[in-house]
C-alpha positions, 0 to 999 in steps of 0.5 A: 835129346828132345822129350815128349814125356807126359805128366804121368811119365814124368811122375814115374821118374821121381825117386828113380832117376832120369832114363836119359839125359841130353848132352850139353851140345844138344842143349846148346843146339836147342837154345840156338835154334829156338832163341833169336835176338829180339827186335830193335829199338832206338835209344840215344848213344849213352843209353845204348852203352852195354847193349848190342847194335841192331844195324850198322851205324853210319857217320853222316858227317866228318869228324873233325868237322873242320881243320883244327889244331892238334896241339897248343902252339902257334898257327903259321905258314910252314914256309915261314919256318924254314931254317929256324933253330936254336942258333937261328931263331925266327921271330913270329908275328913280324910278317902277319899277326901272331896266331896262338891256338889251343888244341881243338881250335879251328886253324886260322885262314892262311895257316898250314901248320901249328908249331908246338909251344915247346918249339918257341921261346920268348926271352926278349918279349918276342915269340921266336921259332926255334924249330922248322915245321912241315906243311900239315904238321900239328893240324888234324884235317877235316874227316881225319878221325871219321869220314862221312859215310864210314861205319864206326860201329858195325851191327852186333857190336857191344856199345862201349862208353867211348863209342857213345862219346864218338857218336855224340861227337858225330851228332848222332841222336839215336841208334838202333839196338837190340831190345833188352829181354825181360827175364822173369825169375821165380823160385819154387818151393813151399818152404821158401820165403822171399827172405830165404830165396837166394837164387833169384837175387843171384840170377837177377845180377847175372841177367843184368850182366848178360844184357837182360832186365830181371823181373823177380817174383815171390816164391811159388809153392810146390803146386803144379797148378800154381806153376802152370798159372805162373807160366801162362802170364804174358809179358816176359821174353824168357822165364827161369824157374829155380827149384822143383827140377829134380826127382823128389816127390815134391819136384813138380816144375817139369811136370807143370811145364809139360802141362803148360806147354812143351817140355823139350829137354828134361835132364842134362849130362852136366855136373852139378846141374843135371836136372835142368829142363827146357821148353816153352809155355805161352810161346815163351822159352822156359828154363828150369834150374836146380834150386841149390844155389851153387848148382843154380849158378852152374846151370845159369852159366852153362845153359840159361845165360846163353839164352839171355845173351842170344835174346839180347843180341850178344854172343852166346859164348861164355862172357868171361876171359879165357886163359890157358893155364897149367893144372897143379894137380889132376882134375877128376871127372867121371866121363860121359858128363860135361863138368863145371869144375870150379878152380883156383889159381895158385901162387905160382900161376897154375890152376887146381880144382876146388873140393866142392863139398857137394852141390850145395857148396856156395863157399867153393864158388866164392873161393873159385877164380873161375871154372874149367868146363870138362868135356863129356868125352874126357875123364878130367885132365892130368896134372901138368895139362894146359887147360882153358880156364874161364875167369870170373874176375881176371883183373885180380890175377893179371 
């Protein structure tokens, strides 16, 4: 639910608790309404790999650009091969010059087929045909792969390496893609040094995965004025602050965001990241995540990552393969809260929850094969249930 809390009202929740929390659906709705894909820019095809197309890519020519051999062999007229067999070999090169070709070569004028090498023999020093071929066999016609005017890559398509190769073959010099968002990252906490900041290097890797450019900064102290000054700096498309989001006496990040711009959401019904805040400062969306690395990861995956992916033009959904697996034992959740439940896959292919050891447990994240997002309206899943599991590294288990 949107918040209009003043700094005084925010200070009154410290050491007391949130009066109310937004649901995860309300949080996602705020992100989807507030954050749209960035403007486009043009880059060459291989520089576009991993990015999202900003428009339909139209082929301006045919591929292949001419009729070419689809196999290694000999070009000929199909009519000259009629009746050829092991028992009735037909010598090649008698009526016209022998025309050996390799796959990809232009088809010689007058030929309408290419016979494969394995359908010929050369026992007597003369190449003989031992199988008949049909007209067009062994030939890739002009435009068979891509015809001029077609759309090999539609708008909002993630560009893959093979896509870039195809576009280069078509002679496409550059294509429009959504600009990669600059995501400014900073940890908040007077006790932090760059060497002890675990959050921003972890988030930088996640931002890059989701199509953004991470811009890391040294930690900020627990000082509202310093945080406000940081939020006023231009040049970013999204700002993510880690730490100072909770209810402690030194948790000033949400208050600083309210003072620098707008605090739209403060507190989310999400475990283990309930202290997330969202808002705007200097016209730029801002996400405040918990400082505990495990909770920070959960907050990014469920909330802030959605904002990065939307800015980059991609799907806002989780960037993981999702598989339905059966629970080996009960997944417990309190109900009323969405629950980012870390799970592992057992030897028999079922799934079981991991004891978190508290919100600060990074080891449970490392041991996890993925997570189950338990909806707020459910109190977990009983043993034997089929549940959707978002897999961190699916290839390891397939």
